ChimeraX commands (.cxc) that place a marker at each C-alpha (Angstrom):
marker #1 position 4.26,9.17,-3.83 radius 0.5
marker #1 position 7.93,8.87,-4.68 radius 0.5
marker #1 position 9.54,5.65,-5.88 radius 0.5
marker #1 position 13.23,4.98,-5.33 radius 0.5
marker #1 position 15.30,3.15,-7.95 radius 0.5
marker #1 position 17.15,0.25,-6.34 radius 0.5
marker #1 position 19.90,-1.87,-7.88 radius 0.5
marker #1 position 19.54,-5.25,-6.15 radius 0.5
marker #1 position 22.43,-6.68,-8.16 radius 0.5
marker #1 position 23.89,-6.03,-11.60 radius 0.5
marker #1 position 20.98,-6.13,-14.07 radius 0.5
marker #1 position 18.37,-6.66,-11.28 radius 0.5
marker #1 position 16.47,-3.47,-10.44 radius 0.5
marker #1 position 13.34,-2.27,-8.68 radius 0.5
marker #1 position 11.34,0.82,-7.94 radius 0.5
marker #1 position 10.38,0.77,-4.27 radius 0.5
marker #1 position 8.13,2.78,-2.03 radius 0.5
marker #1 position 9.13,2.89,1.63 radius 0.5
marker #1 position 7.55,4.49,4.64 radius 0.5
marker #1 position 9.33,4.64,8.00 radius 0.5
marker #1 position 11.97,2.22,6.71 radius 0.5
marker #1 position 9.43,-0.41,5.68 radius 0.5
marker #1 position 8.99,-1.45,2.04 radius 0.5
marker #1 position 5.31,-1.07,1.16 radius 0.5
marker #1 position 5.42,-1.50,-2.62 radius 0.5
marker #1 position 7.79,-2.47,-5.40 radius 0.5
marker #1 position 8.09,-3.48,-9.02 radius 0.5
marker #1 position 11.13,-5.54,-10.01 radius 0.5
marker #1 position 12.84,-6.40,-13.27 radius 0.5
marker #1 position 15.93,-7.99,-14.73 radius 0.5
marker #1 position 17.57,-6.17,-17.63 radius 0.5
marker #1 position 18.98,-8.10,-20.57 radius 0.5
marker #1 position 19.68,-6.99,-24.13 radius 0.5
marker #1 position 17.78,-3.68,-23.69 radius 0.5
marker #1 position 14.72,-5.53,-22.35 radius 0.5
marker #1 position 13.27,-5.22,-18.85 radius 0.5
marker #1 position 11.86,-8.61,-17.81 radius 0.5
marker #1 position 9.15,-7.46,-15.39 radius 0.5
marker #1 position 9.28,-10.23,-12.81 radius 0.5
marker #1 position 7.43,-9.07,-9.71 radius 0.5
marker #1 position 5.00,-6.47,-8.41 radius 0.5
marker #1 position 4.12,-6.13,-4.75 radius 0.5
marker #1 position 1.79,-3.76,-2.90 radius 0.5
marker #1 position 1.19,-4.08,0.85 radius 0.5
marker #1 position -2.32,-4.63,2.15 radius 0.5
marker #1 position -2.34,-1.12,3.60 radius 0.5
marker #1 position -1.98,0.40,0.11 radius 0.5
marker #1 position -4.12,-1.97,-1.96 radius 0.5
marker #1 position -6.97,-0.45,-3.95 radius 0.5
marker #1 position -5.21,2.92,-4.28 radius 0.5
marker #1 position -3.71,2.42,-7.73 radius 0.5
marker #1 position -0.18,1.98,-6.40 radius 0.5
marker #1 position 0.68,-0.97,-8.66 radius 0.5
marker #1 position -0.32,1.10,-11.71 radius 0.5
marker #1 position 1.80,4.01,-10.47 radius 0.5
marker #1 position 4.76,1.64,-10.11 radius 0.5
marker #1 position 4.21,0.26,-13.61 radius 0.5
marker #1 position 3.86,3.77,-15.02 radius 0.5
marker #1 position 7.16,4.76,-13.38 radius 0.5
marker #1 position 8.87,1.65,-14.78 radius 0.5
marker #1 position 7.48,2.44,-18.25 radius 0.5
marker #1 position 8.79,6.00,-17.93 radius 0.5
marker #1 position 12.20,4.57,-17.00 radius 0.5
marker #1 position 12.06,2.29,-20.06 radius 0.5
marker #1 position 11.29,5.27,-22.32 radius 0.5
marker #1 position 14.07,7.38,-20.76 radius 0.5
marker #1 position 16.61,4.59,-21.29 radius 0.5
marker #1 position 15.45,3.28,-24.67 radius 0.5
marker #1 position 14.39,-0.08,-23.21 radius 0.5
marker #1 position 11.48,-2.41,-23.87 radius 0.5
marker #1 position 9.43,-4.27,-21.27 radius 0.5
marker #1 position 8.65,-7.98,-21.26 radius 0.5
marker #1 position 5.58,-8.74,-19.12 radius 0.5
marker #1 position 6.23,-11.76,-16.90 radius 0.5
marker #1 position 4.49,-11.04,-13.60 radius 0.5
marker #1 position 0.72,-11.42,-13.65 radius 0.5
marker #1 position 0.00,-7.77,-12.84 radius 0.5
marker #1 position 2.08,-6.46,-15.76 radius 0.5
marker #1 position 0.63,-9.07,-18.13 radius 0.5
marker #1 position -2.91,-7.97,-17.20 radius 0.5
marker #1 position -2.06,-4.26,-17.42 radius 0.5
marker #1 position -0.51,-4.69,-20.87 radius 0.5
marker #1 position -3.62,-6.54,-22.06 radius 0.5
marker #1 position -6.02,-3.89,-20.69 radius 0.5
marker #1 position -4.27,-0.73,-21.85 radius 0.5
marker #1 position -2.62,0.51,-25.01 radius 0.5
marker #1 position -0.66,3.08,-22.97 radius 0.5
marker #1 position 2.32,0.73,-22.85 radius 0.5
marker #1 position 2.39,-0.36,-26.50 radius 0.5
marker #1 position 5.50,1.72,-27.21 radius 0.5
marker #1 position 7.51,-0.13,-24.56 radius 0.5
marker #1 position 6.25,-3.68,-25.05 radius 0.5
marker #1 position 8.97,-6.11,-26.05 radius 0.5
marker link #1:1,2 radius 0.2
marker link #1:2,3 radius 0.2
marker link #1:3,4 radius 0.2
marker link #1:4,5 radius 0.2
marker link #1:5,6 radius 0.2
marker link #1:6,7 radius 0.2
marker link #1:7,8 radius 0.2
marker link #1:8,9 radius 0.2
marker link #1:9,10 radius 0.2
marker link #1:10,11 radius 0.2
marker link #1:11,12 radius 0.2
marker link #1:12,13 radius 0.2
marker link #1:13,14 radius 0.2
marker link #1:14,15 radius 0.2
marker link #1:15,16 radius 0.2
marker link #1:16,17 radius 0.2
marker link #1:17,18 radius 0.2
marker link #1:18,19 radius 0.2
marker link #1:19,20 radius 0.2
marker link #1:20,21 radius 0.2
marker link #1:21,22 radius 0.2
marker link #1:22,23 radius 0.2
marker link #1:23,24 radius 0.2
marker link #1:24,25 radius 0.2
marker link #1:25,26 radius 0.2
marker link #1:26,27 radius 0.2
marker link #1:27,28 radius 0.2
marker link #1:28,29 radius 0.2
marker link #1:29,30 radius 0.2
marker link #1:30,31 radius 0.2
marker link #1:31,32 radius 0.2
marker link #1:32,33 radius 0.2
marker link #1:33,34 radius 0.2
marker link #1:34,35 radius 0.2
marker link #1:35,36 radius 0.2
marker link #1:36,37 radius 0.2
marker link #1:37,38 radius 0.2
marker link #1:38,39 radius 0.2
marker link #1:39,40 radius 0.2
marker link #1:40,41 radius 0.2
marker link #1:41,42 radius 0.2
marker link #1:42,43 radius 0.2
marker link #1:43,44 radius 0.2
marker link #1:44,45 radius 0.2
marker link #1:45,46 radius 0.2
marker link #1:46,47 radius 0.2
marker link #1:47,48 radius 0.2
marker link #1:48,49 radius 0.2
marker link #1:49,50 radius 0.2
marker link #1:50,51 radius 0.2
marker link #1:51,52 radius 0.2
marker link #1:52,53 radius 0.2
marker link #1:53,54 radius 0.2
marker link #1:54,55 radius 0.2
marker link #1:55,56 radius 0.2
marker link #1:56,57 radius 0.2
marker link #1:57,58 radius 0.2
marker link #1:58,59 radius 0.2
marker link #1:59,60 radius 0.2
marker link #1:60,61 radius 0.2
marker link #1:61,62 radius 0.2
marker link #1:62,63 radius 0.2
marker link #1:63,64 radius 0.2
marker link #1:64,65 radius 0.2
marker link #1:65,66 radius 0.2
marker link #1:66,67 radius 0.2
marker link #1:67,68 radius 0.2
marker link #1:68,69 radius 0.2
marker link #1:69,70 radius 0.2
marker link #1:70,71 radius 0.2
marker link #1:71,72 radius 0.2
marker link #1:72,73 radius 0.2
marker link #1:73,74 radius 0.2
marker link #1:74,75 radius 0.2
marker link #1:75,76 radius 0.2
marker link #1:76,77 radius 0.2
marker link #1:77,78 radius 0.2
marker link #1:78,79 radius 0.2
marker link #1:79,80 radius 0.2
marker link #1:80,81 radius 0.2
marker link #1:81,82 radius 0.2
marker link #1:82,83 radius 0.2
marker link #1:83,84 radius 0.2
marker link #1:84,85 radius 0.2
marker link #1:85,86 radius 0.2
marker link #1:86,87 radius 0.2
marker link #1:87,88 radius 0.2
marker link #1:88,89 radius 0.2
marker link #1:89,90 radius 0.2
marker link #1:90,91 radius 0.2
marker link #1:91,92 radius 0.2
marker link #1:92,93 radius 0.2
view
């Protein structure tokens, strides 16, 4: 599964997964002062239960590491994932 980096506007980004031109999953953030405010995660009903949200979060965390950024958990999925796993400790804001 490949996620495409999208710049919605300056400082507003997302990783998206599309199939046949339809957006099926995404994780969004707003960048400010080297921090990614993780604002939204979406996975379509057709992909739920397949670990897609975690894959999106993992890709966003990889992006944070590559770009020397930290992540601020705002959306409920990211908040819960940060609480459950220590895998993201190095990128937590």
